[in-house]
N, C-alpha and C positions, 0 to 999 in steps of 0.2 A: 313385146317388151312390157314389163310391169312398171308402173309408176312407183314412186317412193311411198305414196299413201297406200297402195295395194300391198306393199311389202311390210309396212310398219303401221300399226294402229295408233302410234303415238302422235298426238297433236300438240305441238309446241305452243301455239297461240292459245289453245284451250287451257293448257296448264298455266300459262302466264296470266290469263284472265282470272282463273280460279284463285291463284295466289294473291293477285292484286285485290280481288274482292274480299278475301279473308283478312288481308292486312288492313284494308280500308275499314272494315267492320270493327276491327280491334282498335284502330287509332282515331276514328272519326270524332270522338268526344274528348280527346286528350288535348292538353295544352301543348305549346311548342316545346317546353322543357320535357314533358312526358314523352313526346314523340322522339326527341333526341335520345333519351334513355332507352326507349323501345328498340331503336335501331342499333343500339350497342349491345345486343344480346349475344351470348356465346354461340358459336357456330353449331353446337349440337342441338340447340333449341331453335335454330333458324328455320322458319316455315318452308323456304325454298328447298333447303337441303333435306328436310324431312320428307317433303313431297317428292323430291327428286329421287330419293332412295327407294320409294315405293314404285315409281313409274319406270325408272331406268334400270332394267335388269339385263345384263349381258346374256345373249343367247348363244 
């Protein structure tokens, strides 16, 4: 029997860490007000959704 990792190369934790690192790099020098505005971005510019579109392809 094959494990999930053998069937699928997708690593959810790796993706989560990559996205968190990118967001941290973008917001680390922002004020609290700037961070609030940053997280009010439209969904089409959302880093998670953009990254998710690249990684999650239905086979």
